[in-house]
N, C-alpha and C positions, 0 to 999 in steps of 0.2 A: 454426228455432235460437231460444234463449232470449233475452229482451231483455235481460240485464244481459251478454249475448254482445257485444255493440253497443262496448264498451267496452275491449275487446281490441285489441292491435297488430293491425297488419294480417296476413292472413294471409300465412305464409311458405310458397313453394315449397317441393313433395316433391324437387324437382332440390336445392334446395340444401341440405337434410337429409340425402338419401340417396343422393346424386350420387358420382363420385369426387371425394377432397379435391384441393387445386392442388398441394401439395406435402406429404411428409410423410415422415417417419421417415428423418432425414439422419444421415450416420456420415461417420465423417473419415478417410481413408487415416491410415496407419501413418506414413508421412511427414510429415505435418501439411496436404501439399502443395493436396488436391481434399476437398470434399466432394460427397457422393453423395445422392440422394435418391431416392424413387419421386412419379412424375407422369404424369396421362394425355398417352398420344399424341394427335396430329390425330382417331383415332378415337375417342376415351375410352376407350384399353388404358392400365391401369396398369405404368408401363414405370420403369426403371434412368434416372435422368439421372446427368449428374458436371458439377463446376462448379471449375472453378480459386480458391480464398479467393484473396479480392480483386479478382476480379476478372466480370464478366457474361458470360464466354463457355459456358455450357449447352447441352449437347448428351446427346442420346439415347446407350444405351449398349447398350440392347436392345431385341428387334422381335415380344415377345410375342404372339400372333395371337388369343388371344380372350380368357383366364381371368382376365389381367394379374396382375403377379408380386407379390406380400406382402411376402416373407420372402427377407433377402437379406445377407449381412456381404462382409467386404474379409478377403485374406487377405491373409499378411503379406510376402509379397513386394513389395506395393505395386502392382502388374501386374495383378491380379486380382480379380474377386469372384467371388463365390459364389450363386446364389440357387436356392430349390427350387422344384417346380413339379409339381402332381397333373394327373391329368384329370377334366375335370370335378366335382371335389369328392370323388373315390374316397379318399384319401389315400393314396396309393401315390408320394408323391414320389419326385421324381430330383434329382438334384443336378449342377446346372450351373454351370462359368465361365466366364465374359465378360470377355476381352481388356480393359482398358481404353484402350488404344491404338489392334488393328485392329479392337474390337468382334465380333473372332469367338467363339461359342460352342460350347464339347463339353461334351458328354451325360458326366460324371466316374463314374457308374451306370447304362450302358445297360440296363438288364435291364428285362423286364416283371413286372408284377404284383408289385415289390417296396415297399420301405418304407426310405428312408435318414434314417438319425437322424444329425446331427453328433454328434459326442464331444468332439474337442478340436483347437486348432491352438493353434502357441508360436513365440512371436515369432524364438527362438534357429531355429528349422526350417521355415524361410517355405515351401519345396515340399516340405509336406507336409501331409494332414491326416485323424486319424481318423474314421472315417465307421460308426455300423454299420446291416448291410446284413440280412436277412432272405432270402435268395436261397438257401439249404438247405433253410429250413422257414420256412414264415409265421410260427409262433406264436415264433419267437426270433430274434434280432437278432446274428449275429456281429459283432467287432469287425475291420474292413482298414484297413489303410493305403495310401493314397492318394498316388500323386508326382504332383503339382499341376502339373510337366511334359506327362511321358508320358501320364500318365490310366493307370497300372500301377494296380491293386490288389493288393494281397498282404493275406492270412489273417494279424492280430494275436494273436486271440484268440476261442477257439470259447467258445461261450453253452453252459452246462451245460443250458439249456432255462427255467429260474428267475430271470437276471439279469437287473435291468432299469433299474441304472444301472451305468456305466461312469469310473470318473475318473482320467487320467492326469497323473503330474508334471510337474515341469519338461522334466522332458528326455524331455517327450512318451511316455513307458511306463504301460500301464494299472495301476495299483497300489493302486486301490481297486474295489473293487463292491459293489452294493446287491442281495440277491436275496429275492426270496417265499420264507414259509415253506408250509407245506400247511392250517396254522390260519388262514391271513391275515396272518402277521404278517411281517417280513425282516430278515434277518442283513447284519449289515456283515460285509467281508472285506479284509484288505489282506495286501501284503507285503513285505519291503524291498526287493525287484530282482524281476524279472521270472523269474531260475532259481530264487529260493525258492518253496514251495510256500505257498499262499493261509492265514491266518489268524484264523478268525472272532473279530473283536473287539470285538463287541457284537450282543446278541440284541433285539427290539422285540416285542412280543404284536402283536395282532390291534386291539386299542385305543392302542396307541403309533404314533408316527411317528419314521422318520428319514431321514435318505440324506447325502451328501458336498455338501461343498462346494467344495472346493479344497484343491490340498496350499500349503505354505510354499515357498519358492525352494530352501531345502537339503533338500527332501525329506521330513524326521525330522515334520514334522507336518503334521496331515490335521484340517482345518476342518472338523466335520460340523454340521450343525442335527439337533436331537431333542426331545422332550418325556421322556423318560426322567426320573424323578424330581422331575418338575415337570412343573405343568399346563400351560403354552404352549412350545413350540418356542424352542430357546436356541439362542445360537452358540458352540459348544463349540472347542475346540483337545487333542487325542487325538493325544497320542506314540507314533509308528507301532513302537519299539520296543519302551517299556513297558505301554502299553495304556492308561495315564493319562489322565484326562480332567479340563479345568480352564476354568471356564465365563469366556465372553469376554462377551458383552450377552446381558441376560434382560429381561422385562417379562411381569412374572404375572400376565396376562388375554391379552397379543397375542403371536399368534406371530410369529416369525421372519418379516418379508416381501420383505427382500430386502440385499443386499451390495454395497457397491462396494470394487472389488479394484484395487490399483497396475497399472497396465498389463504395470508387468516385474518387480518385485521381490515380487510375487503376497502384498504384503501386504492385508491387511481394513482398508481404513483408516475406513468409515462401514458403520453397519446402519441397518436401516428396519422401524420398525413401524407396520403401518397399523390404525391407531383411528379415529375419524368420518376423519381426513384421516392421509394418511403425513406422518410425523415421523423423523428423521433423528437418529439418536446417533451423534456423532464420535466415532471410536478413536483416530485418528494426528491430532497436532498441526499435522501439516504441513499440514494444508486446511481446519482450524479459519478461518480468516481466508477461506478460500476460500467455506464456508459460511457467513458471514455476509458476505460481499458476495453473494453470488448470491440469498440472502431477502430484498434488500432490490432489487431490480431490477424486478419489479412484486408483484403482486397472484396470489397462484395458488399449490400446490405445486408444486416443482422437484425431477427427477431428471437426475444425469448419462447423458447416453445416447451420446457417444462422448470418447474420447481419443487424443491420438495420442502415440507410441512415448515422442516427448522429457517429454511429461505437461505440456505447455506451451499447449496449445491445448484446452479444450473443447467438447463440444455438450451444452446442458442446453435442455431442455424445461420449459417453464410451463404446467401444467393449471391449467385455470377451470370453473367451473360453468355460466358464461353468456355464455362465447365460442371461440375456437378453439384449438387450442395452438400458444403460443407459444414458438419456436427463437432458440436464441444460442448466438453465438461469443462466450467466456468467453477473455480473457487473462491466464491466472496470473501474469506480470508485473509489469502494469497492474492487474489487479485490475476489469478494465473488459469489460464485457460490450454488444456492438453483435449488433442482431435481425438474424436470418439472412431469415427470414422465417414466418410461419403457416401452418398448413393450411390452412382455409379465409377466407380474405378476409373473404369475402361476411358471414360472423356476422359482425364488428364493427359493421356497421351495422344491425343489428337489434336488437329488443326481447326479448330472452333468461330468461326465468327460473331464479333463485338457488336452487337444491338447497340443503337444512335438514336435517341431522342429526338424528333424533328417533329413541325411547325405550319402551318398553311392556314393563307386565308380563306376561307368558303364563297362562294359567288354572291350570299350574301351579307358580307363581312365577320363574321362568326369566327375565331381562332378555334384551329382544328389541329390537335396532338395526336401523336400517334411515335410508331416504333419504323426506324429503318436499318435491315441488316441485308450487306451484299458480300458476294463472293471472299474466300480468301482467296489472294494469290493474281485476282488479275483485274484490270484498269473497272471503277464502277461505270460503265458508260455502254449504252443502248445495250441492257441486257435483256435478256427473257425474265419477265417479272412475274410475281405471285402476288395478288391484291388479298390479302388473307384477313376474311373479314368475324371477329370476335362475335358470342352469339349472345343469349340474354334476352332482348339485344342491352337491359338496361342493367351493365354490366361494363368492363374496360378493359382492352391490352394493359401489362402490365412490364416493365423492365425487367431481364430476368433469361435464365437459359427456358428455350421452351425446345421439344426434340421436331415439332413440326417444321420449325424455325431454322433449324439446322440442318434439316433434311433437306429442304430446297434450298439453301445457300449453299450446301456441297454438292447439290444435282446441279448448281452453275444458275442459280437464278435469286434475283432481287426479290426480297419479300417487303413488303407493306401494310404495314396495320394501323388501321384509323380510328380514332376514336370518337366516330363520329356521334353529329347531336344526338341527345337520349342514350348516351355512355352516361355509366354515375361514377360520382369521384366531385366531378367540378362545379356542381352548386346546381340549384333549383332553375336555374333559367333556362342553362347548357341543357340540364334533364327534360323541360318542359317541352324544350324546343323541337322535340320527338315526340311530341303528343302527336299520334295520327298522320304522324310522317313516315308511316313505311311503305317506301317504294317511291315517293315522293322526294324530300329534301332530307330526308336521310340517309337514302340512297345518292343524291345530290351531291353530298361531302363526300361518299368513297369515290364516285366519278371526278370529284373537284380533287383528290389524293392522287389519281391515275394523270389528270393531266399536268400536276405540281410535279410528278415525277419523271415526266416524259419531258417537260421543258427544262426540268434540272439535265435534262443527257444521260439521264441514268437509263429507262425504260427503255425498250425498244416497242414503238405502238400497236406495231403492227404481231407483238409475243407478249402480251399481259393476261392473263388468265384470275380468273375470281371463286375464293375458294373459303368455306367456311362450312361451323356444324350448328346447327338451331339456327336463330336467329342469322348467322355466317350462312347457312344453308338458303336459308329465304332469299339474303340477299344473293347471292351468287346466280337462283333463280329469275330472280329482280334483273339481271344483270344482263342476263342470257334476251328477256321477253322487252325489258321498259327502253335499255340500250343498248340493240344488238347489234351494231356495229362497233362496240368497246374492245368484246374480250374476247380470246381467239380459242378458250374455251373455258368450262367450269364446272366444279364440282362441289356438288351439295351435301352437306351429309346433316342426316333428319331433318331436310330443311321443309318448314311447310307453305302449299302451294295455293293453298285455297284458306284466304283471312276467316272466311264466313264458317266452313269447317272447323277451322283451327279452335275457334271462339266457341263453337258449338259440345265441343268434345274434351273441354278442357278436364283434368283431373278430376274428381269427387269433394278431394281435400283443397283444392282451390277455389270452392263455391266463394267462402268470404273475401276474396279477391277479387269476384268477378267483376265485379263494379268498377274499380280501379284498373282490369286489365282495358274493362269495356270504354273509357275515358280516357286512355292511352293509346286505342288501337282502332274502333269503335265499336257500336254496337249491333250484333247480326238478328238481335228483334227488328231494330227501326232502320238500318242502315246499309241492309242488304246492297245495294249497286255500289255504295262506296264503296264497301269491303271488297266486293267485284273488280272492282277498279285500279284497285291493290294488292289484287290476286295474280298472281302470275299464271295458274291457272289456263284463266281466260285469256292470256295469251299467244297460247303456244304458235299462233301461224304466224307470228315474228320471228320465230328463233332461229338464226343462221349457224349457232354457236355449238360444237361437241359438248355434248352434256352427261358426265359421270355423276351418279346419284348412288349413295350407302343409306342405310337403313335399316334399326331395330326392330326384328317381330315384336316385343311386347314394351314400346316406348309409352309411357302412361300421358308425355305431353303433346310428342308429335307422334303422330298416330300412323301407324303402316298407310291409311290411307291417303294421307298427303304425300307421299309419296308416288304410288299407283296412280292413281290420279293422272297424274302430268304424266308420268313413263308412257302410261295407258290411251291420252289424250296426243302425245307426241308419237307414238309410235302407226296411231293414227293417220296424222297428216305425214307420216313420213320423215318422221323428225330424226338426227342422230342422237341415241341414247344408249347406254351405259347404265343397268342396275343390279347393284346387287345385295342380296338380303340376307341379316344376317338372324340366326333363328333363335339365336341363345343374348341376344344383347337387347339392353334398351336404348336410352334417348343419349348414349356413348358408349362404346367400342371396348369395354374392360378387360376382356379375354386378349392376353395379348398374338393369340391366335388370331384370334378376327382381327386386331393394330395389323400385326403383319401383313395378312392378308389382302386387307385394304389399301394399307399404304403402297403395296407393291402395286395391285392394280391402279392405284392415283399416279406411279414414277410410272409406270408403262404409257397411259394417259395422256401424259403434261410431255413427256419424252414425244411421243407420235406429234403433239400439236404445237407443241411451244419449242420443242429439239435440244432438252435440259438432257445430262446425263443418263444413261437408264444401270442399274442393278438388275440383271435378269430376274423373272418371277421366282422362277425352280420353284420346289415342292414347301408347302408348309402345312404340315398335320394337322388334325385337330381344330382346323377351322370352321366355323357353322355358317359360312359364305355362300348361298346359293345366287348364283347368276341366272336373274329371270330377265 
């Protein structure tokens, strides 16, 4: 361990950083009487809990046996909650309803090997829900109307095979769809009522993006997000009858990142643009004073996570970078906020690092944005450094608390997160600059980031590692093959090694976006050699860097073969690789036992090759990791 590390704060236990939250994801009942949240049971499995607002009568509603519940919402009858659950990470989600009074649980989609996707609920139809189900064909989701009292499912709309979004109007009728086109673009179609034929009202090319947001209360206006005739995605109002569009909100550089919609009158009241942090633009003066009041409650960026139907009580989340998420109940009449809870109170006692926005120029002149985190208590000079690469790749890193970042900083590492070209949120020019650039200019942006942090004197050039999941896992594999002299170690989590097999083995329900993927990555039917040239698997002979690989056995996106191909090739070539397979995980490690095991192994691995602090691995019961 480096002498300077003696000035670091005490070692934070991995159980605090990677264990389950104490309470998270609160939601308010439609009548405003109850708040529900996710919290672990006595066996440390995440369940849905309920509390009467103003009381301390917390009680558990669900009884999941293994994987835990993460995605749930209230129905408008006020008596049932709905949650989604798959099996060991296979992403075949079923939809379950739990009665808040009797705790009875019903599977509303009792079919094997299907995937349920919620489409819409409406307060005027409290006993109904529209759901997408791929029962007849795993490649397409048809729309069904499910009766929440009886569980009966009725076919609402057949999917032609290319529809990827269905939007219901305030009468709970599907009147807008987005469908993909053979060139990788898409079309927006609407109809004035369900007996009328569909009419295409907007076409987007393969280098454009768009989608429907919601209908107005009278059903005559469809709000859409789109970047046609602009660089960044804007919010527009589309007159369904005439097809005319009006810009409601826009930013020249940053894409629309979110909307706040009134719970009953469907008015869009505020929009968010994610710059270095999330910034809100208020459209409805009726909530302007509310936003002013909320901005003064505490440090951090806030978002509205729940509202009752009377719109008197809001649930508000405050995100910080060096502490937990704080959840408040906000009374609109008094403009007063009251703390409900934070998701991880133990974090409040710890010395955590702040995350700072940074930017630099790529070698071909693009501005690359990202975030830098350096350890607390020691100078940010000549540090072992982790280049932490986000997945997607059509996603982005954001500001705020990240357990992986805090863990690495506490162990003595500087952490650099880069929103390389192809990352979302910065407009279509930046996004499209990543087309067909896997392992090429996208990777150059990462290396330029390494050069930048070395030039700043922050990173020790001989002690830089690359780490990430999904696309970030691919980037780690690309790092040790395409730039073998840059990194001292690499960690790939569910990272594809062969772009040919990745594209050939997409999940069946991704079939509608196959053309889009081919446009952005490459076509395995016609461009095998091109894809091979960007696939780390075929450059194993270049590897000089120790590599750790983690994989979920049930991952439907990056299948097990992606990790095993490169592990087998490396072992055949006598290259250093450690491989851990988690038998009950998918595209991410959800069970806390597995997270704790993998990051313990990763900490040991990084400590060995970069010299950071290491908490002993210890005994971690219940994990499914198999060292292969």
